[in-house]
C-alpha positions as CSV (number, residue, x, y, z in Angstrom):
1,M,0.0,0.1,-0.1
2,K,3.0,2.3,0.2
3,M,3.2,2.4,-3.5
4,L,-0.3,4.0,-3.8
5,S,0.2,6.3,-0.5
6,D,2.2,8.8,-2.9
7,R,-0.2,8.8,-5.7
8,S,-2.9,11.1,-6.5
9,V,-6.5,10.2,-5.9
10,N,-7.1,10.0,-9.6
11,T,-4.2,7.4,-9.8
12,K,-5.4,5.5,-6.9
13,F,-8.8,5.3,-8.2
14,N,-7.8,4.0,-11.5
15,I,-5.4,1.4,-10.2
16,I,-7.9,0.1,-7.7
17,A,-10.8,0.0,-10.1
18,A,-8.8,-1.7,-12.7
19,L,-7.4,-4.5,-10.2
20,L,-10.7,-5.2,-8.9
21,L,-12.3,-5.4,-12.5
22,A,-9.4,-7.4,-13.7
23,A,-10.0,-9.8,-10.8
24,L,-13.6,-10.2,-11.3
25,F,-13.2,-10.5,-15.0
26,L,-10.5,-13.3,-14.5
27,S,-12.6,-15.0,-12.0
28,L,-15.6,-15.2,-14.2
29,A,-13.6,-16.2,-17.2
30,Y,-12.2,-19.0,-15.2
31,S,-15.6,-19.9,-13.9
32,N,-17.1,-20.0,-17.4
33,Y,-14.1,-22.1,-18.5
34,R,-14.8,-24.7,-15.7
35,R,-18.6,-24.8,-16.3
36,E,-17.8,-25.6,-20.0
37,Q,-15.6,-28.2,-19.1
38,A,-18.1,-29.6,-16.9
39,L,-21.0,-29.3,-19.4
40,I,-18.8,-30.9,-22.1
41,L,-17.7,-33.8,-19.7
42,T,-21.5,-34.3,-18.7
43,T,-22.7,-34.5,-22.3
44,A,-20.0,-36.9,-23.1
45,V,-20.9,-39.2,-20.3
46,D,-24.7,-39.0,-21.2
47,N,-24.0,-39.9,-24.8
48,A,-21.6,-42.6,-23.8
49,R,-24.1,-44.2,-21.5
50,S,-27.1,-43.8,-24.2
51,I,-24.8,-45.7,-26.7
52,A,-23.9,-48.3,-24.1
53,H,-27.5,-49.1,-23.2
54,Q,-28.4,-49.2,-27.0
55,I,-25.7,-51.8,-27.5
56,I,-27.0,-53.9,-24.4
57,E,-30.6,-53.6,-25.6
58,T,-29.6,-54.6,-29.0
59,R,-27.7,-57.8,-27.8
60,D,-30.5,-58.8,-25.5
61,Y,-33.0,-58.4,-28.4
62,L,-30.9,-60.6,-30.9
63,S,-30.2,-63.1,-28.0
64,Q,-33.8,-63.8,-27.6
65,S,-34.8,-63.5,-31.4
66,V,-32.1,-65.2,-33.2
67,T,-32.1,-69.1,-33.1
68,N,-30.0,-71.2,-35.5
69,E,-29.1,-68.5,-38.1
70,P,-25.5,-67.9,-36.1
71,E,-24.5,-71.4,-37.1
72,H,-24.8,-70.2,-40.9
73,N,-23.8,-66.6,-40.4
74,Y,-21.1,-65.5,-37.8
75,N,-22.2,-61.9,-38.1
76,L,-25.6,-62.6,-36.5
77,I,-24.1,-63.8,-33.3
78,P,-25.9,-61.3,-30.8
79,Q,-22.6,-60.0,-29.5
80,V,-21.0,-59.6,-32.9
81,A,-24.2,-57.9,-34.3
82,A,-24.3,-55.5,-31.5
83,T,-20.9,-54.5,-31.9
84,Q,-21.1,-53.8,-35.7
85,I,-24.5,-52.1,-35.1
86,A,-22.5,-49.7,-32.6
87,K,-19.7,-49.1,-34.9
88,R,-22.1,-48.0,-37.4
89,L,-24.1,-45.8,-35.2
90,T,-20.7,-44.0,-34.0
91,S,-19.2,-43.8,-37.3
92,G,-17.8,-40.4,-38.2
93,S,-18.2,-39.5,-34.4
94,R,-15.6,-39.0,-31.9
95,Y,-16.9,-42.0,-29.8
96,Y,-15.0,-45.5,-30.0
97,V,-17.3,-48.4,-28.8
98,R,-16.7,-52.1,-28.1
99,Q,-17.6,-54.9,-25.9
100,V,-14.8,-56.2,-23.6
101,S,-14.5,-59.2,-21.3
102,L,-12.1,-60.8,-19.1
103,R,-13.6,-64.2,-20.7
104,Y,-13.6,-63.0,-24.2
105,R,-13.7,-65.2,-27.4
106,N,-13.0,-62.5,-30.0
107,P,-9.5,-61.1,-29.7
108,G,-11.0,-57.7,-30.5
109,N,-12.9,-57.8,-27.3
110,R,-9.7,-58.1,-24.9
111,P,-9.7,-55.5,-22.6
112,D,-6.9,-52.9,-22.2
113,S,-5.2,-52.0,-18.8
114,F,-7.8,-49.6,-17.9
115,E,-10.7,-51.8,-18.9
116,T,-9.0,-54.8,-16.9
117,A,-8.8,-52.8,-13.8
118,Q,-12.4,-51.7,-14.1
119,L,-13.7,-55.2,-15.0
120,A,-11.8,-56.7,-12.0
121,T,-14.1,-54.4,-9.8
122,F,-17.3,-55.8,-11.6
123,R,-17.4,-59.0,-9.5
124,D,-20.8,-58.7,-7.9
125,A,-24.3,-58.1,-9.2
126,Q,-24.5,-54.8,-7.8
127,A,-21.9,-53.2,-10.3
128,R,-22.7,-50.0,-11.7
129,E,-21.3,-47.9,-14.6
130,V,-17.9,-46.2,-14.0
131,W,-16.2,-43.5,-15.9
132,Q,-13.3,-41.3,-15.7
133,V,-11.2,-39.0,-17.7
134,A,-7.9,-40.8,-18.1
135,G,-4.8,-40.8,-20.4
136,E,-4.9,-42.9,-23.6
137,K,-2.0,-43.0,-26.0
138,G,-0.7,-40.0,-24.3
139,K,-4.1,-37.9,-24.7
140,K,-7.0,-37.4,-22.5
141,A,-10.0,-39.5,-23.2
142,L,-13.4,-40.3,-21.4
143,R,-13.4,-43.9,-20.5
144,Y,-16.9,-45.3,-19.9
145,L,-17.7,-48.8,-19.0
146,L,-21.5,-50.2,-18.4
147,P,-21.5,-53.7,-16.9
148,M,-23.2,-56.6,-19.0
149,K,-25.0,-59.3,-17.1
150,A,-25.7,-62.8,-18.6
151,D,-29.0,-63.8,-19.0
152,Q,-30.8,-67.2,-19.8
153,S,-30.2,-66.5,-23.7
154,C,-26.5,-66.2,-23.0
155,L,-26.2,-69.8,-21.8
156,A,-27.1,-71.3,-25.1
157,C,-23.3,-70.3,-26.2
158,H,-21.7,-69.7,-22.9
159,G,-23.1,-72.3,-20.7
160,T,-21.6,-75.7,-20.7
161,Y,-19.4,-77.2,-23.4
162,D,-21.8,-80.1,-24.0
163,T,-25.0,-77.7,-24.6
164,A,-23.1,-75.3,-26.8
165,P,-23.9,-75.2,-30.4
166,R,-21.6,-77.2,-32.9
167,F,-19.9,-74.3,-34.6
168,V,-19.1,-72.8,-31.0
169,R,-17.5,-76.2,-29.8
170,E,-15.5,-76.3,-33.0
171,R,-13.8,-73.0,-32.3
172,F,-13.4,-73.1,-28.7
173,P,-12.5,-76.4,-26.8
174,R,-13.8,-77.8,-23.6
175,G,-12.2,-76.0,-20.5
176,H,-12.2,-72.8,-22.4
177,Y,-12.7,-69.8,-20.0
178,S,-15.8,-68.4,-22.2
179,Y,-17.9,-71.1,-20.9
180,G,-19.5,-71.5,-17.6
181,Y,-21.6,-68.4,-17.6
182,Q,-24.2,-68.1,-14.8
183,V,-27.5,-66.1,-15.1
184,G,-27.1,-62.6,-13.4
185,E,-23.4,-62.8,-13.5
186,V,-21.4,-59.9,-14.9
187,I,-19.7,-61.2,-18.0
188,G,-18.1,-58.0,-19.4
189,A,-18.8,-54.5,-20.3
190,V,-19.6,-52.0,-22.9
191,S,-16.6,-49.7,-23.3
192,V,-17.0,-46.4,-24.9
193,S,-13.9,-44.1,-25.2
194,V,-14.3,-40.3,-26.3
195,P,-11.2,-38.3,-27.0
196,M,-11.4,-35.2,-25.0
197,E,-8.3,-33.3,-26.4
198,G,-10.4,-31.7,-29.3
199,L,-13.2,-30.9,-26.9
200,Y,-10.8,-29.2,-24.5
201,H,-9.2,-27.4,-27.1
202,E,-12.5,-25.9,-28.3
203,V,-13.1,-24.9,-24.7
204,G,-9.6,-23.4,-24.6
205,A,-10.3,-21.5,-27.9
206,N,-13.6,-20.2,-26.5
207,L,-11.7,-19.0,-23.5
208,A,-9.2,-17.1,-25.4
209,Y,-11.9,-15.5,-27.4
210,D,-13.8,-14.7,-24.2
211,L,-10.6,-13.2,-22.6
212,L,-10.0,-11.1,-25.8
213,Y,-13.5,-9.8,-26.3
214,D,-14.3,-9.4,-22.7
215,G,-11.0,-7.9,-22.1
216,A,-11.6,-5.3,-24.8
217,V,-15.1,-4.6,-23.3
218,L,-13.5,-4.3,-19.6
219,L,-10.8,-2.0,-21.2
220,A,-13.6,0.2,-22.7
221,F,-15.5,0.2,-19.5
222,I,-12.5,1.3,-17.4
223,L,-11.5,4.0,-19.7
224,I,-15.0,5.4,-20.1
225,S,-16.1,5.0,-16.5
226,G,-12.6,6.5,-15.4
227,W,-13.1,9.4,-17.7
228,L,-16.7,10.0,-16.4
229,I,-15.7,9.9,-12.8
230,R,-12.7,12.0,-13.2
231,R,-14.6,14.5,-15.0
232,T,-17.7,14.3,-12.6
233,I,-15.8,13.7,-9.2
234,L,-12.2,13.5,-9.1
235,T,-11.4,16.8,-11.2
236,P,-13.8,19.1,-8.9
237,V,-12.4,17.5,-5.8
238,K,-9.1,18.2,-6.9
239,S,-10.0,21.9,-7.9
240,V,-11.3,22.3,-4.2
241,A,-7.9,20.8,-2.7
242,E,-5.9,22.8,-5.0
243,S,-7.8,26.0,-3.9
244,I,-7.3,25.0,-0.2
245,A,-3.7,24.7,-0.8
246,E,-3.5,27.8,-2.6
247,V,-5.2,29.7,0.3
248,A,-3.0,28.1,2.9
249,R,0.1,29.2,0.8
250,T,-0.9,32.8,0.2
251,G,-3.5,33.6,2.8
252,N,-5.7,35.0,0.2
253,F,-9.4,34.3,1.1
254,S,-11.0,35.9,-2.1
255,E,-10.4,32.5,-3.9
256,R,-13.7,31.2,-5.3
257,L,-14.8,28.1,-7.3
258,T,-17.5,28.0,-10.2
259,E,-20.5,26.4,-8.7
260,R,-21.9,23.4,-10.3
261,G,-24.9,21.2,-9.7
262,N,-26.9,20.2,-6.7
263,D,-25.0,17.0,-5.9
264,E,-22.6,16.3,-3.1
265,I,-19.7,17.8,-5.0
266,G,-21.8,21.0,-5.8
267,E,-22.6,21.3,-2.0
268,L,-18.8,20.8,-1.3
269,I,-17.9,23.8,-3.6
270,E,-20.8,25.9,-2.3
271,S,-19.6,25.2,1.3
272,F,-16.0,26.1,0.3
273,N,-17.0,29.4,-1.5
274,E,-18.9,30.1,1.7
275,L,-16.1,29.4,4.1
276,M,-13.9,31.6,2.0
277,A,-16.4,34.5,1.9
278,E,-16.6,34.3,5.8
279,L,-12.9,33.9,6.2
280,D,-12.5,37.1,3.9
281,R,-15.0,38.9,5.9
282,K,-13.4,38.0,9.4
283,T,-10.0,38.6,7.7
284,L,-11.1,42.3,6.8
285,Q,-12.7,42.8,10.2
286,R,-9.5,41.8,11.9
287,K,-7.4,43.9,9.7
288,E,-9.7,47.1,10.6
289,S,-9.6,46.1,14.1
290,E,-5.8,45.9,14.0
291,D,-5.6,49.2,12.3
292,R,-7.8,50.8,14.8
293,Y,-6.0,49.2,17.7
294,R,-2.4,50.3,16.1
295,N,-3.8,53.6,15.6
296,F,-5.0,53.8,19.2
297,I,-1.6,52.6,20.7
298,E,0.4,55.0,18.4
299,I,-1.1,58.0,20.2
300,A,-0.2,56.4,23.7
301,Q,2.3,58.0,25.8
302,S,4.1,54.6,26.9
303,P,5.5,51.9,24.9
304,I,3.0,49.2,24.2
305,V,3.6,45.5,22.5
306,T,0.9,43.2,22.0
307,F,1.9,39.4,21.9
308,V,0.1,35.9,21.9
309,G,0.2,33.0,24.2
310,D,3.8,31.8,23.2
311,G,5.1,35.1,23.7
312,K,5.6,36.1,20.0
313,I,5.1,40.0,19.4
314,V,2.2,40.8,16.7
315,I,1.8,44.5,17.2
316,S,4.1,47.3,18.6
317,N,4.1,51.2,18.6
318,Q,6.9,53.4,17.6
319,K,7.6,54.2,21.4
320,A,8.2,50.2,21.9
321,E,10.3,50.1,18.8
322,K,12.5,53.0,20.0
323,L,12.6,51.3,23.6
324,F,13.9,48.0,22.1
325,G,15.9,49.6,19.3
326,L,14.4,47.7,16.6
327,S,12.2,48.5,13.8
328,K,8.6,47.3,13.4
329,Q,9.6,44.4,11.2
330,E,12.3,43.4,13.3
331,L,10.2,43.5,16.5
332,L,7.4,41.4,15.0
333,G,7.9,37.8,15.8
334,Q,10.3,38.2,18.6
335,C,9.5,36.7,22.0
336,I,8.7,39.3,24.7
337,F,10.2,36.7,27.3
338,E,13.7,37.1,26.0
339,F,13.7,41.0,26.3
340,M,13.1,40.4,30.2
341,E,15.3,39.7,33.1
342,D,12.7,37.7,34.6
343,G,11.0,36.5,31.6
344,E,10.2,33.1,33.0
345,A,7.8,34.6,35.7
346,L,6.0,36.2,32.8
347,R,5.8,33.1,30.7
348,A,4.6,31.2,33.9
349,A,1.8,33.8,34.5
350,V,0.7,33.7,30.7
351,A,0.6,29.8,31.2
352,G,-1.3,30.1,34.3
353,Y,-4.0,32.2,32.8
354,F,-4.5,29.6,30.0
355,S,-4.8,26.8,32.7
356,S,-7.1,28.6,35.4
357,G,-8.2,31.9,33.6
358,S,-6.6,34.0,35.7
359,S,-3.0,35.1,37.0
360,D,-1.6,37.6,39.7
361,L,0.5,39.4,37.1
362,I,-2.5,40.0,34.7
363,G,-3.8,43.5,35.4
364,A,-1.3,44.3,38.0
365,T,1.5,46.8,38.1
366,V,4.9,45.2,38.2
367,R,8.4,46.4,38.1
368,Q,10.5,44.5,35.6
369,T,14.1,44.9,34.1
370,V,14.1,44.7,30.4
371,R,17.0,44.8,27.9
372,D,17.2,46.3,24.5
373,V,18.6,44.8,21.5
374,C,22.2,45.8,22.6
375,G,21.6,44.1,25.9
376,T,21.4,47.3,27.8
377,P,19.2,46.9,30.9
378,F,16.7,49.5,32.3
379,E,13.7,49.2,34.5
380,V,10.0,49.7,33.6
381,D,6.7,49.5,35.3
382,M,4.7,46.9,33.4
383,V,1.0,46.4,33.2
384,I,-0.3,43.2,31.3
385,S,-3.9,43.3,29.8
386,V,-5.9,40.6,28.1
387,S,-8.4,40.8,25.3
388,Q,-10.0,38.2,22.9
389,A,-9.0,38.0,19.1
390,D,-10.9,35.3,17.1
391,Q,-11.6,33.4,20.4
392,N,-8.0,33.5,21.4
393,P,-6.5,35.7,24.1
394,I,-3.8,38.1,23.1
395,F,-1.9,40.0,25.7
396,S,-0.8,43.8,25.6
397,A,2.0,44.9,27.9
398,I,2.1,48.6,28.7
399,L,5.9,49.7,29.7
400,R,6.6,52.8,31.3
401,P,10.2,53.5,31.6
402,L,11.5,54.7,35.1
403,K,13.6,57.8,34.9
């Protein structure tokens, strides 16, 4: 935050607004990116599930409808026919479908390592679908498996060796692991694979487009809103701040700002102008009062100096200037306590007046030894009086030199 402390309000606003909006923009872009990824994955899983169920339903239908035809046409074997139908359904799409089993007959149905690991978990009748995004040939792919269970029609070919059709016995000898199915047993799964790299690439391309388009919109918003806020808020406030600094530097209360609107900024400018008018009026009144007071003390027969609480002289007459051996300009700002031999007593009396509202030295005639600019001492009778100026007490010392 130290970096911002030395910046102007305008710069601070631009930096903070840009950072906040950029953070909001990036968080929304990332949220959209994750949402699109989740949507693509959900859609892919739904489609894979639909395809897998279609294959199982097709296989079940063929198992119940086809009787002796597979002996003459291998392609009418329910599992083979279902696989070929699935391939035609997914031809030209991203989906790759096949039936896999740990007790396969067709080498094309041999499971890979991922499928083998999942099939090992399909041991009980409560097995359910599984899916996950995994690596496949170095690329990400959705792997979906839906368990297949044996029904009564499956036992015609996969029951015992003796009850299997002749063409099956000729291909697969007694003891082959593809025999011995039980009704309700999980015998394999429909495996659907969907390459995700292309889909994720599309999401990434959409993200890049969103970043570019939304970034341009964000930049335009920051520039336009920054210009409007700078014009309607920051610039008027800066004008007030500059005017206050100018007044503090010059003491000129005639400064005025152009009034505008009835909003908070307009009220601030109006209040500033009223304050300057009041200070200008009071400054004029004080100057007139000081002039009258100066004229009054100039005709006095004794040296008179007026000082404030810290002892600094603010007004003096010619006789006081002659007494101390200094001109008016040289005497103004000097500390009266330093001209007195017992200046600390007067300092304590002034401090006591501020703390308690009274002092024994105030209003009493006391004898003091004072020194002029050359250090020459002389005695005077001194009377201290108090008056109010702008709610602050000022002290006047009347000095009567003793002859």
